[in-house]
C-alpha positions as CSV (number, residue, x, y, z in Angstrom):
1,M,23.4,31.4,11.1
2,P,21.1,27.9,11.2
3,R,20.4,26.6,15.1
4,H,21.1,23.4,16.6
5,N,17.1,22.4,16.3
6,D,16.8,23.1,12.6
7,K,15.5,20.3,10.2
8,I,14.2,19.3,7.4
9,L,10.4,20.1,6.5
10,K,10.3,16.3,5.1
11,E,12.5,15.3,8.4
12,V,9.5,17.0,10.0
13,L,6.9,15.5,8.1
14,Q,8.1,11.7,7.8
15,E,9.0,11.9,12.0
16,M,5.0,13.5,12.4
17,M,3.6,10.5,10.3
18,D,5.5,8.1,12.0
19,K,4.6,9.4,15.4
20,Y,1.0,9.8,14.8
21,E,0.5,6.6,12.4
22,Y,-0.5,8.3,9.6
23,K,1.4,6.5,7.4
24,D,-0.9,3.4,6.9
25,K,-4.1,6.1,5.7
26,L,-1.4,7.3,3.3
27,Y,-0.1,4.3,2.2
28,Q,-3.7,2.8,2.0
29,S,-5.4,5.4,-0.2
30,K,-1.9,5.0,-2.9
31,I,-2.5,1.2,-3.0
32,R,-5.9,2.1,-3.9
33,K,-5.5,4.5,-6.4
34,F,-2.3,2.5,-7.4
35,W,-4.8,-1.0,-7.7
36,L,-7.6,1.2,-9.6
37,E,-4.5,2.4,-12.0
38,V,-2.7,-0.6,-12.9
39,M,-5.1,-3.2,-12.1
40,G,-8.2,-1.4,-14.2
41,T,-11.6,-2.0,-13.7
42,S,-12.5,-5.1,-14.8
43,I,-10.8,-6.6,-12.1
44,N,-11.4,-3.5,-9.8
45,Q,-15.2,-4.6,-9.1
46,Y,-14.9,-8.2,-8.2
47,T,-12.6,-6.2,-5.5
48,T,-14.5,-5.8,-2.4
49,T,-11.5,-4.9,-0.1
50,L,-8.2,-3.8,0.2
51,N,-7.1,-3.0,4.0
52,L,-3.7,-2.4,4.8
53,K,-2.8,-3.8,8.4
54,G,0.3,-3.3,10.1
55,K,2.7,-4.2,7.3
56,K,-0.2,-6.5,5.6
57,L,-2.0,-6.0,2.8
58,F,-5.2,-7.9,2.7
59,I,-6.9,-7.7,-0.2
60,A,-10.8,-9.7,-0.7
61,I,-11.7,-10.6,-4.9
62,E,-15.2,-12.0,-5.0
63,S,-14.5,-14.5,-7.8
64,A,-12.8,-17.4,-7.5
65,S,-10.5,-18.0,-11.1
66,L,-9.4,-14.3,-10.2
67,R,-8.7,-15.2,-6.5
68,Q,-6.5,-17.8,-7.6
69,E,-4.8,-16.3,-10.4
70,L,-3.7,-13.5,-8.5
71,S,-2.4,-14.9,-5.8
72,F,0.4,-16.9,-8.3
73,G,1.4,-12.6,-8.7
74,K,1.1,-12.4,-4.7
75,E,5.1,-11.1,-4.6
76,K,5.6,-9.3,-7.8
77,L,2.0,-7.4,-7.2
78,K,4.3,-6.9,-3.2
79,D,6.9,-5.4,-5.5
80,A,4.7,-2.8,-7.1
81,L,3.1,-1.4,-4.7
82,N,6.2,-1.5,-2.5
83,R,7.3,0.4,-5.4
84,E,4.6,3.0,-5.8
85,I,4.4,3.6,-2.0
86,G,8.2,4.7,-2.2
87,E,10.1,1.8,0.5
88,E,10.0,-2.2,1.6
89,Y,7.0,-1.5,3.7
90,I,4.4,-3.4,2.6
91,E,6.0,-7.3,4.1
92,E,2.6,-10.5,2.5
93,V,0.0,-10.0,0.2
94,I,-3.4,-12.0,1.6
95,I,-5.3,-12.7,-1.0
96,R,-8.8,-13.6,0.1
C-alpha cells in the first residue's frame, strides 16, 4: 500500500539537485565531456575555459580565427549542448 509521500527516486534526485544547486556542476561536467568528444583534441587545445554561469555558457578560445568560426555556429552549438544535457538549459553561448 503506497503512502501519500512516496515519490519516484528520479523526482527526489531532481528536487535535491534543484535545492542544493548541483545542476550547474553536473551540466558543467557533461559539457566538458561533450566538448572534448565532439570538438576533438585540436579545438580543445585552443580552448582555455568552459564555464557555465547561470544559463550562459562562456567559452574562451585562444585562436582568433577559430573563435570567429565558432561564433558563426553559436546557435547550433547551443542546441547540441542542450540535447546533450537533456533539457533546454543553456540560453546563450558567449565565445571570447
